[in-house]
Backbone as JSON Lines, residues from 0, in Angstrom:
{"i":0,"aa":"M","n":[11.25,197.9,153.93],"ca":[11.05,197.18,152.78],"c":[10.27,197.16,151.8]}
{"i":1,"aa":"K","n":[10.08,197.21,150.33],"ca":[9.49,197.05,149.4],"c":[8.73,196.23,149.28]}
{"i":2,"aa":"P","n":[7.57,197.01,148.74],"ca":[6.34,195.69,148.49],"c":[7.23,194.18,147.53]}
{"i":3,"aa":"T","n":[7.05,194.6,146.52],"ca":[7.62,193.78,145.54],"c":[8.75,192.39,146.3]}
{"i":4,"aa":"L","n":[9.76,193.34,147.23],"ca":[10.57,192.51,148.14],"c":[9.61,191.72,148.99]}
{"i":5,"aa":"L","n":[8.62,192.09,149.7],"ca":[8.29,191.62,150.39],"c":[6.93,189.79,150.04]}
{"i":6,"aa":"L","n":[6.86,190.37,148.6],"ca":[5.95,189.54,147.79],"c":[7.15,188.09,148.07]}
{"i":7,"aa":"L","n":[7.9,188.6,146.91],"ca":[9.25,187.91,146.25],"c":[9.78,186.58,147.45]}
{"i":8,"aa":"L","n":[9.71,187.54,148.92],"ca":[10.06,186.68,150.4],"c":[8.91,185.68,150.64]}
{"i":9,"aa":"A","n":[7.88,186.15,150.09],"ca":[7.01,184.86,150.58],"c":[6.4,183.89,149.67]}
{"i":10,"aa":"I","n":[6.72,184.28,148.59],"ca":[6.94,182.6,147.44],"c":[7.8,182.21,147.5]}
{"i":11,"aa":"L","n":[9.21,182.77,148.33],"ca":[10.28,181.97,148.12],"c":[10.47,180.57,148.58]}
{"i":12,"aa":"P","n":[9.65,180.13,149.49],"ca":[9.67,178.94,149.79],"c":[8.81,178.0,149.02]}
{"i":13,"aa":"L","n":[7.17,178.5,148.41],"ca":[7.16,177.77,147.01],"c":[7.98,176.89,146.02]}
{"i":14,"aa":"T","n":[9.24,178.49,145.52],"ca":[9.55,178.29,144.94],"c":[11.24,177.64,144.29]}
{"i":15,"aa":"A","n":[11.59,177.85,145.8],"ca":[13.27,177.49,145.63],"c":[13.54,176.62,145.83]}
{"i":16,"aa":"H","n":[12.55,175.49,146.49],"ca":[12.97,174.53,146.79],"c":[11.85,173.75,146.56]}
{"i":17,"aa":"A","n":[11.15,173.72,145.11],"ca":[9.96,172.8,144.8],"c":[10.02,171.94,145.02]}
{"i":18,"aa":"R","n":[9.0,170.92,145.5],"ca":[9.37,169.69,145.33],"c":[7.44,169.34,145.09]}
{"i":19,"aa":"S","n":[7.91,167.55,144.71],"ca":[5.96,167.33,143.89],"c":[5.79,166.11,145.26]}
{"i":20,"aa":"L","n":[4.28,166.62,144.97],"ca":[3.13,165.84,145.8],"c":[1.97,165.27,145.49]}
{"i":21,"aa":"T","n":[1.34,164.33,145.46],"ca":[0.08,163.7,144.77],"c":[-0.91,163.08,146.06]}
{"i":22,"aa":"V","n":[-1.71,163.56,145.47],"ca":[-3.46,163.24,146.59],"c":[-4.14,162.77,145.98]}
{"i":23,"aa":"D","n":[-4.96,162.15,146.32],"ca":[-6.5,162.0,145.89],"c":[-7.62,163.18,146.11]}
{"i":24,"aa":"A","n":[-8.59,162.93,145.17],"ca":[-9.83,163.38,145.14],"c":[-10.59,162.09,145.7]}
{"i":25,"aa":"T","n":[-11.6,163.07,147.07],"ca":[-12.46,161.56,147.68],"c":[-13.49,161.68,147.46]}
{"i":26,"aa":"N","n":[-14.27,162.9,146.76],"ca":[-15.56,162.9,147.0],"c":[-16.39,162.79,145.48]}
{"i":27,"aa":"L","n":[-15.43,161.31,144.34],"ca":[-16.04,161.35,143.06],"c":[-17.17,160.34,143.44]}
{"i":28,"aa":"P","n":[-17.83,159.93,142.28],"ca":[-19.52,158.79,142.68],"c":[-18.29,157.53,142.41]}
{"i":29,"aa":"P","n":[-19.27,156.77,142.82],"ca":[-18.51,155.35,142.89],"c":[-17.91,154.67,141.23]}
{"i":30,"aa":"G","n":[-16.72,154.44,141.73],"ca":[-16.0,153.9,140.3],"c":[-14.98,154.58,139.64]}
{"i":31,"aa":"W","n":[-15.06,156.19,140.4],"ca":[-14.35,156.72,139.72],"c":[-13.43,157.31,140.89]}
{"i":32,"aa":"Q","n":[-12.38,157.46,140.4],"ca":[-10.85,157.45,141.11],"c":[-9.88,158.98,140.45]}
{"i":33,"aa":"A","n":[-9.26,159.74,141.17],"ca":[-8.35,161.49,140.66],"c":[-7.74,161.21,141.47]}
{"i":34,"aa":"E","n":[-6.07,161.27,140.78],"ca":[-4.97,161.77,141.51],"c":[-4.7,163.08,141.15]}
{"i":35,"aa":"V","n":[-4.01,163.91,141.72],"ca":[-3.66,165.45,141.5],"c":[-2.11,165.58,141.75]}
{"i":36,"aa":"Q","n":[-1.45,165.45,141.02],"ca":[0.14,165.92,141.02],"c":[1.13,167.38,140.56]}
{"i":37,"aa":"S","n":[1.42,167.8,141.62],"ca":[1.87,168.88,141.53],"c":[3.04,169.09,142.02]}
{"i":38,"aa":"D","n":[4.27,169.65,141.0],"ca":[5.42,170.08,141.46],"c":[6.07,171.39,141.55]}
{"i":39,"aa":"S","n":[5.29,172.11,142.17],"ca":[4.86,173.77,142.79],"c":[4.72,173.59,143.98]}
{"i":40,"aa":"C","n":[5.54,172.44,144.96],"ca":[4.63,172.45,146.25],"c":[5.85,172.92,147.2]}
{"i":41,"aa":"S","n":[5.79,173.13,148.31],"ca":[6.32,173.64,149.35],"c":[7.71,173.26,149.4]}
{"i":42,"aa":"R","n":[8.79,173.18,150.1],"ca":[10.29,171.98,149.95],"c":[9.81,171.42,151.4]}
{"i":43,"aa":"D","n":[8.6,171.54,152.58],"ca":[8.71,170.32,153.2],"c":[7.25,169.87,152.64]}
{"i":44,"aa":"G","n":[6.74,170.01,151.56],"ca":[5.99,169.18,150.99],"c":[4.24,169.21,151.52]}
{"i":45,"aa":"L","n":[3.88,169.85,152.12],"ca":[3.27,170.04,152.84],"c":[2.05,171.11,151.77]}
{"i":46,"aa":"I","n":[2.1,171.61,151.34],"ca":[1.05,172.67,150.24],"c":[1.64,172.97,149.2]}
{"i":47,"aa":"C","n":[0.9,172.95,148.08],"ca":[0.89,172.94,146.4],"c":[0.2,174.61,145.88]}
{"i":48,"aa":"M","n":[1.17,175.2,145.22],"ca":[0.46,176.25,144.71],"c":[0.66,176.48,143.05]}
{"i":49,"aa":"G","n":[-0.34,176.51,142.41],"ca":[0.38,176.32,140.74],"c":[-0.37,175.2,139.91]}
{"i":50,"aa":"P","n":[0.43,175.18,139.03],"ca":[0.29,174.08,137.77],"c":[0.17,172.81,138.63]}
{"i":51,"aa":"A","n":[-0.98,171.74,138.17],"ca":[-1.33,170.97,138.41],"c":[-1.95,169.32,137.87]}
{"i":52,"aa":"Q","n":[-1.33,168.88,137.77],"ca":[-1.9,167.12,136.85],"c":[-3.13,166.63,137.38]}
{"i":53,"aa":"I","n":[-4.24,166.47,137.11],"ca":[-5.24,165.67,137.58],"c":[-5.22,164.45,136.07]}
{"i":54,"aa":"T","n":[-5.16,163.41,137.15],"ca":[-5.52,161.78,136.66],"c":[-6.7,161.49,136.76]}
{"i":55,"aa":"L","n":[-8.03,161.15,135.8],"ca":[-8.97,160.51,136.38],"c":[-8.89,159.16,135.85]}
{"i":56,"aa":"R","n":[-9.94,158.01,136.71],"ca":[-9.78,156.52,136.4],"c":[-11.12,156.09,136.35]}
{"i":57,"aa":"H","n":[-11.67,155.64,136.02],"ca":[-12.54,154.56,135.97],"c":[-12.15,153.01,135.27]}
{"i":58,"aa":"G","n":[-11.68,152.1,135.96],"ca":[-11.35,150.97,135.64],"c":[-10.22,151.06,134.77]}
{"i":59,"aa":"S","n":[-10.29,150.43,133.61],"ca":[-9.06,150.99,132.59],"c":[-9.19,152.42,131.74]}
{"i":60,"aa":"F","n":[-10.16,152.83,131.96],"ca":[-9.95,154.18,131.37],"c":[-8.97,155.18,132.37]}
{"i":61,"aa":"S","n":[-8.25,155.64,131.67],"ca":[-7.46,156.97,132.11],"c":[-7.79,158.4,131.42]}
{"i":62,"aa":"Q","n":[-7.51,159.21,131.73],"ca":[-7.13,160.45,130.91],"c":[-6.64,161.65,131.93]}
{"i":63,"aa":"S","n":[-5.83,162.49,131.61],"ca":[-5.25,163.08,132.41],"c":[-5.43,164.44,131.74]}
{"i":64,"aa":"F","n":[-5.6,165.73,133.0],"ca":[-5.76,167.08,132.75],"c":[-4.56,167.71,133.26]}
{"i":65,"aa":"R","n":[-5.14,169.17,133.18],"ca":[-4.11,170.22,133.75],"c":[-4.86,171.09,134.06]}
{"i":66,"aa":"S","n":[-4.61,171.64,135.19],"ca":[-4.96,172.83,135.63],"c":[-3.84,174.04,136.39]}
{"i":67,"aa":"E","n":[-3.93,175.3,135.71],"ca":[-3.01,176.46,135.39],"c":[-2.75,176.91,137.34]}
{"i":68,"aa":"Q","n":[-3.43,176.55,137.75],"ca":[-3.61,177.22,139.47],"c":[-4.18,176.59,140.2]}
{"i":69,"aa":"L","n":[-3.88,175.26,140.73],"ca":[-4.76,174.36,141.82],"c":[-4.06,174.61,142.94]}
{"i":70,"aa":"A","n":[-4.17,174.99,144.43],"ca":[-3.99,175.41,145.43],"c":[-4.2,173.93,146.35]}
{"i":71,"aa":"F","n":[-3.1,172.77,146.75],"ca":[-4.14,172.19,147.4],"c":[-2.71,171.55,148.81]}
{"i":72,"aa":"H","n":[-2.6,170.93,149.87],"ca":[-1.75,170.5,150.65],"c":[-2.27,168.55,151.13]}
{"i":73,"aa":"N","n":[-1.11,168.53,151.53],"ca":[-0.73,167.27,151.52],"c":[-1.89,165.75,152.4]}
{"i":74,"aa":"N","n":[-2.21,166.73,153.24],"ca":[-3.45,166.21,153.83],"c":[-4.99,166.11,152.68]}
{"i":75,"aa":"G","n":[-4.44,166.6,151.08],"ca":[-5.86,166.22,150.18],"c":[-6.52,167.78,150.03]}
{"i":76,"aa":"L","n":[-7.47,167.57,148.87],"ca":[-7.89,168.38,147.77],"c":[-8.76,169.15,148.84]}
{"i":77,"aa":"W","n":[-9.52,170.36,148.73],"ca":[-10.63,170.51,149.03],"c":[-11.77,170.31,148.42]}
{"i":78,"aa":"P","n":[-12.69,169.57,149.22],"ca":[-13.93,168.54,148.26],"c":[-14.31,169.06,147.0]}
{"i":79,"aa":"S","n":[-14.53,170.54,146.79],"ca":[-14.8,171.27,145.29],"c":[-14.09,171.0,144.09]}
{"i":80,"aa":"D","n":[-13.16,170.84,144.28],"ca":[-11.74,171.36,143.68],"c":[-11.68,170.85,142.64]}
{"i":81,"aa":"V","n":[-12.41,169.25,142.87],"ca":[-12.03,168.16,141.39],"c":[-13.65,167.82,141.72]}
{"i":82,"aa":"Q","n":[-14.67,167.95,140.79],"ca":[-15.98,167.06,141.04],"c":[-16.27,166.8,139.9]}
{"i":83,"aa":"M","n":[-17.44,166.09,139.96],"ca":[-17.74,165.49,138.51],"c":[-19.2,165.54,139.07]}
{"i":84,"aa":"G","n":[-20.67,165.67,137.55],"ca":[-21.84,165.96,137.65],"c":[-22.28,165.82,136.35]}
{"i":85,"aa":"D","n":[-23.23,165.51,136.26],"ca":[-24.44,165.5,134.61],"c":[-24.23,166.81,134.91]}
{"i":86,"aa":"F","n":[-23.87,167.74,134.06],"ca":[-23.41,169.37,133.63],"c":[-24.32,169.81,132.62]}
{"i":87,"aa":"N","n":[-24.61,168.57,131.2],"ca":[-24.88,169.21,130.29],"c":[-26.32,168.24,130.24]}
{"i":88,"aa":"F","n":[-26.45,167.24,131.21],"ca":[-27.71,166.54,131.29],"c":[-28.21,165.46,130.19]}
{"i":89,"aa":"D","n":[-27.19,164.93,129.59],"ca":[-27.04,163.49,128.26],"c":[-27.21,162.44,129.27]}
{"i":90,"aa":"G","n":[-26.81,162.36,130.45],"ca":[-26.81,161.5,131.05],"c":[-25.52,161.01,131.08]}
{"i":91,"aa":"K","n":[-24.45,161.14,131.71],"ca":[-22.49,160.97,131.48],"c":[-22.43,162.12,132.59]}
{"i":92,"aa":"S","n":[-21.97,161.54,133.1],"ca":[-20.53,162.38,133.72],"c":[-19.96,163.1,133.63]}
{"i":93,"aa":"D","n":[-19.33,164.36,133.85],"ca":[-18.77,165.55,133.57],"c":[-18.16,165.82,134.41]}
{"i":94,"aa":"L","n":[-17.06,166.27,134.13],"ca":[-15.73,166.96,134.69],"c":[-15.39,168.79,135.86]}
{"i":95,"aa":"A","n":[-15.72,168.92,136.3],"ca":[-15.08,170.53,137.08],"c":[-14.1,170.27,138.14]}
{"i":96,"aa":"I","n":[-13.21,170.96,137.47],"ca":[-11.57,171.14,137.63],"c":[-11.2,172.59,138.3]}
{"i":97,"aa":"R","n":[-11.01,173.13,139.34],"ca":[-10.75,174.22,139.81],"c":[-9.62,174.93,139.06]}
{"i":98,"aa":"N","n":[-9.68,176.28,138.62],"ca":[-8.3,176.54,138.03],"c":[-8.32,177.89,138.73]}
{"i":99,"aa":"G","n":[-7.94,178.38,139.59],"ca":[-7.55,179.64,140.02],"c":[-9.06,180.37,140.54]}
{"i":100,"aa":"N","n":[-8.45,181.66,141.09],"ca":[-9.76,182.07,141.04],"c":[-10.14,183.65,140.53]}
{"i":101,"aa":"G","n":[-10.65,183.05,139.27],"ca":[-10.68,184.03,138.09],"c":[-12.16,184.25,138.06]}
{"i":102,"aa":"G","n":[-13.07,184.06,139.01],"ca":[-14.45,184.47,138.96],"c":[-14.9,185.73,139.96]}
{"i":103,"aa":"S","n":[-16.22,186.2,139.59],"ca":[-16.25,187.59,140.26],"c":[-15.96,187.8,140.93]}
{"i":104,"aa":"Y","n":[-15.58,188.88,141.7],"ca":[-14.43,189.18,143.06],"c":[-13.72,188.26,143.64]}
{"i":105,"aa":"G","n":[-13.36,187.45,142.89],"ca":[-12.01,186.6,143.27],"c":[-12.28,185.63,143.23]}
{"i":106,"aa":"S","n":[-13.71,184.32,142.86],"ca":[-14.22,183.57,143.58],"c":[-13.9,182.63,142.72]}
{"i":107,"aa":"P","n":[-13.59,181.44,143.0],"ca":[-13.13,180.43,142.09],"c":[-13.67,180.03,140.73]}
{"i":108,"aa":"S","n":[-12.83,179.33,140.1],"ca":[-12.93,179.41,138.61],"c":[-12.78,177.81,138.16]}
{"i":109,"aa":"Y","n":[-13.86,177.36,137.34],"ca":[-13.21,176.28,136.81],"c":[-13.19,175.82,135.39]}
{"i":110,"aa":"D","n":[-12.65,175.1,135.15],"ca":[-12.59,174.0,133.83],"c":[-14.07,172.89,133.89]}
{"i":111,"aa":"I","n":[-15.0,173.35,132.93],"ca":[-15.65,172.42,132.81],"c":[-15.57,171.25,131.85]}
{"i":112,"aa":"Y","n":[-15.06,169.86,131.82],"ca":[-15.4,168.56,130.79],"c":[-15.77,167.93,130.81]}
{"i":113,"aa":"V","n":[-16.96,167.84,129.3],"ca":[-17.77,167.01,129.37],"c":[-17.69,165.77,128.45]}
{"i":114,"aa":"Q","n":[-18.62,164.71,129.13],"ca":[-18.12,163.22,128.29],"c":[-18.44,162.85,127.21]}
{"i":115,"aa":"T","n":[-17.81,162.38,126.29],"ca":[-18.63,162.09,125.11],"c":[-18.96,160.72,124.82]}
{"i":116,"aa":"Q","n":[-19.39,160.75,123.77],"ca":[-20.08,159.28,123.61],"c":[-18.57,157.68,123.33]}
{"i":117,"aa":"S","n":[-17.46,157.96,123.38],"ca":[-16.79,157.31,123.09],"c":[-16.07,157.54,124.38]}
{"i":118,"aa":"G","n":[-16.54,158.09,125.87],"ca":[-16.32,157.86,127.63],"c":[-14.96,158.97,127.66]}
{"i":119,"aa":"R","n":[-14.54,159.67,126.24],"ca":[-13.7,160.59,126.62],"c":[-13.94,161.58,126.98]}
{"i":120,"aa":"F","n":[-13.53,162.82,128.07],"ca":[-13.53,164.34,128.09],"c":[-12.93,165.13,127.35]}
{"i":121,"aa":"V","n":[-14.03,165.73,127.39],"ca":[-12.99,167.45,125.96],"c":[-14.28,168.46,126.62]}
{"i":122,"aa":"K","n":[-13.36,169.33,126.26],"ca":[-13.12,170.88,127.1],"c":[-14.49,171.64,127.1]}
{"i":123,"aa":"S","n":[-15.68,172.05,127.32],"ca":[-16.59,172.51,126.97],"c":[-16.06,174.31,127.1]}
{"i":124,"aa":"R","n":[-16.12,175.35,125.92],"ca":[-15.82,176.15,126.17],"c":[-16.83,176.87,126.94]}
{"i":125,"aa":"E","n":[-18.38,176.99,126.56],"ca":[-19.65,177.54,127.03],"c":[-19.6,177.37,128.29]}
{"i":126,"aa":"L","n":[-19.52,175.83,129.26],"ca":[-20.21,175.62,130.36],"c":[-18.64,176.2,130.87]}
{"i":127,"aa":"T","n":[-17.77,176.2,130.89],"ca":[-16.3,177.38,131.48],"c":[-16.72,178.2,131.64]}
{"i":128,"aa":"E","n":[-17.42,178.69,130.19],"ca":[-17.85,180.25,130.64],"c":[-18.43,180.36,132.35]}
{"i":129,"aa":"L","n":[-19.76,179.88,131.8],"ca":[-20.31,179.61,133.37],"c":[-19.57,179.59,134.36]}
{"i":130,"aa":"A","n":[-18.62,178.86,134.2],"ca":[-17.83,178.25,135.59],"c":[-17.14,178.93,136.39]}
{"i":131,"aa":"S","n":[-16.83,180.62,135.46],"ca":[-15.7,180.96,135.52],"c":[-15.67,182.25,135.92]}
{"i":132,"aa":"A","n":[-16.85,182.69,134.94],"ca":[-17.22,184.64,135.19],"c":[-17.81,184.81,136.25]}
{"i":133,"aa":"Y","n":[-18.25,183.73,136.93],"ca":[-19.53,184.52,137.94],"c":[-19.1,184.25,139.34]}
{"i":134,"aa":"M","n":[-19.74,183.62,140.17],"ca":[-19.14,183.33,141.68],"c":[-19.38,182.2,142.17]}
{"i":135,"aa":"G","n":[-18.45,181.13,141.29],"ca":[-18.28,179.84,142.12],"c":[-18.6,179.28,140.92]}
{"i":136,"aa":"L","n":[-19.28,177.92,140.97],"ca":[-19.75,176.5,140.57],"c":[-21.0,176.68,139.95]}
{"i":137,"aa":"F","n":[-21.57,176.72,139.04],"ca":[-23.37,177.06,138.69],"c":[-23.5,176.03,140.13]}
{"i":138,"aa":"R","n":[-25.1,175.96,139.7],"ca":[-25.64,175.69,140.64],"c":[-26.49,174.44,139.71]}
{"i":139,"aa":"I","n":[-27.16,173.33,140.04],"ca":[-27.04,172.11,138.91],"c":[-29.04,171.32,139.26]}
{"i":140,"aa":"D","n":[-29.57,172.2,138.38],"ca":[-30.86,171.71,138.54],"c":[-31.37,170.51,137.13]}
{"i":141,"aa":"P","n":[-31.45,169.16,137.93],"ca":[-31.51,167.85,137.63],"c":[-33.3,168.03,136.74]}
{"i":142,"aa":"A","n":[-33.85,168.33,137.61],"ca":[-35.4,168.23,136.94],"c":[-35.7,169.25,136.03]}
{"i":143,"aa":"H","n":[-35.2,170.36,135.8],"ca":[-35.37,171.36,134.79],"c":[-34.28,171.48,133.64]}
{"i":144,"aa":"H","n":[-33.64,170.69,134.04],"ca":[-32.34,170.8,132.95],"c":[-31.62,172.32,133.19]}
{"i":145,"aa":"T","n":[-31.35,172.82,133.82],"ca":[-30.94,173.7,134.57],"c":[-30.06,174.46,134.82]}
{"i":146,"aa":"L","n":[-28.76,175.05,134.67],"ca":[-27.6,175.48,135.97],"c":[-28.08,177.24,135.77]}
{"i":147,"aa":"S","n":[-27.69,177.7,137.24],"ca":[-27.95,178.87,138.43],"c":[-26.55,179.45,137.91]}
{"i":148,"aa":"T","n":[-26.46,181.0,138.01],"ca":[-25.19,181.33,138.18],"c":[-24.9,182.59,139.16]}
{"i":149,"aa":"E","n":[-24.49,182.57,140.03],"ca":[-24.88,184.44,140.25],"c":[-23.45,185.11,140.62]}
{"i":150,"aa":"S","n":[-23.84,186.53,140.4],"ca":[-23.05,187.47,140.41],"c":[-23.68,188.74,141.47]}
{"i":151,"aa":"R","n":[-22.65,189.68,142.32],"ca":[-23.45,190.71,142.8],"c":[-22.53,192.19,141.93]}
{"i":152,"aa":"D","n":[-22.95,192.87,142.64],"ca":[-22.48,194.5,142.2],"c":[-22.3,195.27,143.41]}
{"i":153,"aa":"G","n":[-21.07,195.38,144.71],"ca":[-21.26,195.55,145.71],"c":[-22.05,194.9,146.76]}
{"i":154,"aa":"C","n":[-22.2,195.43,148.02],"ca":[-22.71,194.06,148.61],"c":[-24.27,194.02,148.75]}
{"i":155,"aa":"C","n":[-24.85,195.1,147.54],"ca":[-26.49,194.98,148.08],"c":[-27.11,194.72,146.82]}
{"i":156,"aa":"F","n":[-26.52,194.25,145.87],"ca":[-26.9,194.04,144.53],"c":[-26.93,192.88,144.01]}
{"i":157,"aa":"H","n":[-27.43,192.02,144.29],"ca":[-27.38,190.25,143.59],"c":[-28.03,190.16,142.12]}
{"i":158,"aa":"I","n":[-27.35,189.38,141.8],"ca":[-27.75,188.66,140.56],"c":[-28.04,186.94,140.39]}
{"i":159,"aa":"E","n":[-29.08,187.08,140.18],"ca":[-29.24,185.19,139.51],"c":[-30.06,184.89,138.5]}
{"i":160,"aa":"E","n":[-28.92,184.34,137.49],"ca":[-29.55,183.96,136.17],"c":[-29.72,182.0,135.48]}
{"i":161,"aa":"V","n":[-31.03,182.59,135.45],"ca":[-31.21,180.3,134.95],"c":[-30.31,180.18,133.82]}
{"i":162,"aa":"W","n":[-29.68,179.35,133.36],"ca":[-29.76,179.0,131.97],"c":[-30.4,177.53,131.81]}
{"i":163,"aa":"Q","n":[-31.12,177.1,130.54],"ca":[-31.29,175.77,129.29],"c":[-30.31,175.47,129.27]}
{"i":164,"aa":"I","n":[-30.35,174.21,129.31],"ca":[-29.31,172.77,128.65],"c":[-29.67,172.17,127.95]}
{"i":165,"aa":"I","n":[-29.45,172.26,126.81],"ca":[-29.72,171.19,125.8],"c":[-28.45,170.77,125.16]}
{"i":166,"aa":"P","n":[-28.21,169.34,125.45],"ca":[-26.87,169.26,124.63],"c":[-26.52,169.49,123.33]}
{"i":167,"aa":"G","n":[-24.93,169.59,123.07],"ca":[-24.9,169.86,121.47],"c":[-25.36,171.41,121.27]}
{"i":168,"aa":"R","n":[-26.02,172.16,122.66],"ca":[-26.95,173.61,121.84],"c":[-25.89,174.48,123.14]}
{"i":169,"aa":"A","n":[-25.91,175.62,122.62],"ca":[-25.31,176.71,123.52],"c":[-26.21,176.9,124.78]}
{"i":170,"aa":"P","n":[-25.59,177.22,125.98],"ca":[-26.62,177.96,126.76],"c":[-27.82,178.95,127.03]}
{"i":171,"aa":"R","n":[-28.72,178.46,127.08],"ca":[-29.73,179.79,126.78],"c":[-30.6,180.7,128.23]}
{"i":172,"aa":"K","n":[-30.14,181.73,127.92],"ca":[-30.62,182.33,129.11],"c":[-32.28,182.35,129.45]}
{"i":173,"aa":"I","n":[-32.76,181.34,130.72],"ca":[-34.47,181.69,130.36],"c":[-35.19,183.06,132.03]}
{"i":174,"aa":"A","n":[-33.88,182.59,132.5],"ca":[-34.62,183.64,133.9],"c":[-33.38,184.74,134.6]}
{"i":175,"aa":"I","n":[-33.31,185.85,135.15],"ca":[-33.03,186.68,135.93],"c":[-33.63,187.13,137.04]}
{"i":176,"aa":"T","n":[-33.39,186.75,138.02],"ca":[-33.72,187.4,138.99],"c":[-32.2,188.59,140.26]}
{"i":177,"aa":"T","n":[-33.21,189.72,139.88],"ca":[-32.28,190.64,140.41],"c":[-32.59,190.99,142.18]}
{"i":178,"aa":"R","n":[-31.66,191.56,143.34],"ca":[-32.41,191.77,144.42],"c":[-30.93,192.92,144.99]}
{"i":179,"aa":"D","n":[-31.71,194.1,144.86],"ca":[-31.39,194.87,144.92],"c":[-31.81,195.59,146.71]}
{"i":180,"aa":"S","n":[-31.03,195.49,147.67],"ca":[-30.84,196.39,148.56],"c":[-31.1,197.48,149.42]}
{"i":181,"aa":"R","n":[-30.7,198.38,147.96],"ca":[-30.29,199.83,148.09],"c":[-31.46,200.74,148.13]}
{"i":182,"aa":"Q","n":[-32.38,200.07,147.7],"ca":[-33.64,201.15,147.63],"c":[-34.13,201.48,149.24]}
{"i":183,"aa":"G","n":[-34.64,202.89,149.31],"ca":[-35.56,203.45,150.31],"c":[-34.58,203.36,151.48]}
{"i":184,"aa":"N","n":[-33.22,203.46,151.17],"ca":[-32.03,203.4,152.41],"c":[-31.84,202.03,152.94]}
{"i":185,"aa":"G","n":[-32.34,200.82,152.19],"ca":[-32.29,199.44,152.93],"c":[-33.44,199.56,153.67]}
{"i":186,"aa":"A","n":[-34.51,199.96,153.66],"ca":[-35.19,199.77,154.36],"c":[-36.39,198.41,153.77]}
{"i":187,"aa":"Y","n":[-35.86,198.26,152.25],"ca":[-36.66,196.92,151.8],"c":[-35.9,196.41,150.9]}
{"i":188,"aa":"T","n":[-35.99,195.39,150.12],"ca":[-35.21,194.69,149.16],"c":[-35.98,194.89,147.83]}
{"i":189,"aa":"E","n":[-35.79,195.27,146.41],"ca":[-36.68,195.27,145.93],"c":[-36.23,193.99,144.92]}
{"i":190,"aa":"V","n":[-37.26,193.23,144.61],"ca":[-36.75,191.93,143.93],"c":[-37.35,192.13,142.5]}
{"i":191,"aa":"I","n":[-36.8,192.0,141.28],"ca":[-37.3,191.84,139.92],"c":[-36.79,190.59,139.27]}
{"i":192,"aa":"T","n":[-37.95,189.88,138.54],"ca":[-37.7,188.21,138.3],"c":[-37.9,188.7,136.63]}
{"i":193,"aa":"R","n":[-37.0,188.62,136.06],"ca":[-37.67,188.31,134.49],"c":[-37.4,186.68,133.58]}
{"i":194,"aa":"R","n":[-38.55,186.56,133.41],"ca":[-38.84,184.97,132.32],"c":[-39.03,185.26,131.38]}
{"i":195,"aa":"L","n":[-38.27,184.15,130.29],"ca":[-38.47,183.8,128.8],"c":[-39.75,183.21,129.01]}
{"i":196,"aa":"V","n":[-40.91,183.72,128.6],"ca":[-41.9,182.93,128.0],"c":[-42.07,182.83,126.65]}
{"i":197,"aa":"N","n":[-42.58,181.69,125.94],"ca":[-42.77,181.13,124.09],"c":[-41.97,182.81,123.88]}
{"i":198,"aa":"G","n":[-41.14,183.02,123.6],"ca":[-39.74,183.5,123.45],"c":[-39.72,185.57,123.3]}
{"i":199,"aa":"R","n":[-40.65,185.53,124.87],"ca":[-41.02,186.79,125.17],"c":[-41.07,187.06,126.69]}
{"i":200,"aa":"W","n":[-39.87,188.35,127.28],"ca":[-39.49,188.3,128.5],"c":[-40.76,188.75,129.22]}
{"i":201,"aa":"Q","n":[-41.4,188.45,130.46],"ca":[-42.03,188.8,131.17],"c":[-41.23,189.21,132.81]}
{"i":202,"aa":"Q","n":[-41.97,190.2,133.15],"ca":[-41.23,190.96,134.31],"c":[-42.17,190.74,135.66]}
{"i":203,"aa":"S","n":[-41.64,190.55,136.31],"ca":[-42.43,190.8,137.7],"c":[-41.95,191.49,139.0]}
{"i":204,"aa":"V","n":[-42.39,192.54,139.34],"ca":[-41.49,193.07,140.59],"c":[-42.11,192.98,142.21]}
{"i":205,"aa":"R","n":[-41.01,192.79,142.74],"ca":[-41.89,192.91,144.81],"c":[-41.1,193.16,144.84]}
{"i":206,"aa":"R","n":[-41.62,193.45,146.74],"ca":[-40.47,194.26,147.5],"c":[-40.73,193.31,149.12]}
{"i":207,"aa":"E","n":[-39.42,193.47,149.62],"ca":[-39.71,192.41,150.47],"c":[-38.72,192.95,151.71]}
{"i":208,"aa":"R","n":[-39.46,193.12,153.08],"ca":[-38.43,193.67,154.19],"c":[-38.45,193.06,155.48]}
């Protein structure tokens, strides 16, 4: 049987008899609720894969968002697919919504919406890029107002980049650490760290065995 036909048969249960399913996001901060609804569900209503609408609520506040590629089942979402946090360190909760697997090596990608002074959420192009071009969602360091992204080249070369976040400004890269296990036939890992200090990059190199 041709591969194309096999693919069509595989997705047929999700498309030919699509039905709607609504679930709640359960891992949001106190007072926040999110409802996820999709019409791209299997005919038994157990699995949804495709476009979805996310409605975020807090008291009388309500705002809807769209993900072009969100997968979930009737028991709910993965906890990381819709999450909130202060991503730009302005004291207000922001929103991350999973949008497929567009990250490096097929890792999850996210759309990032920052909360404005009015309480509405607007999509951040810069933060969405940080959450989509690397390996999953960035890590948050509230103490230093930085976000960290990870990427790799094959199994043995890993990169961590640290970004300084100031509200209203573009993210600024302030540190890069590479870990290269290809050196010495794998006998050691070469760790190179570069930091931006007073406008100049400073570099240190060490070996780990």
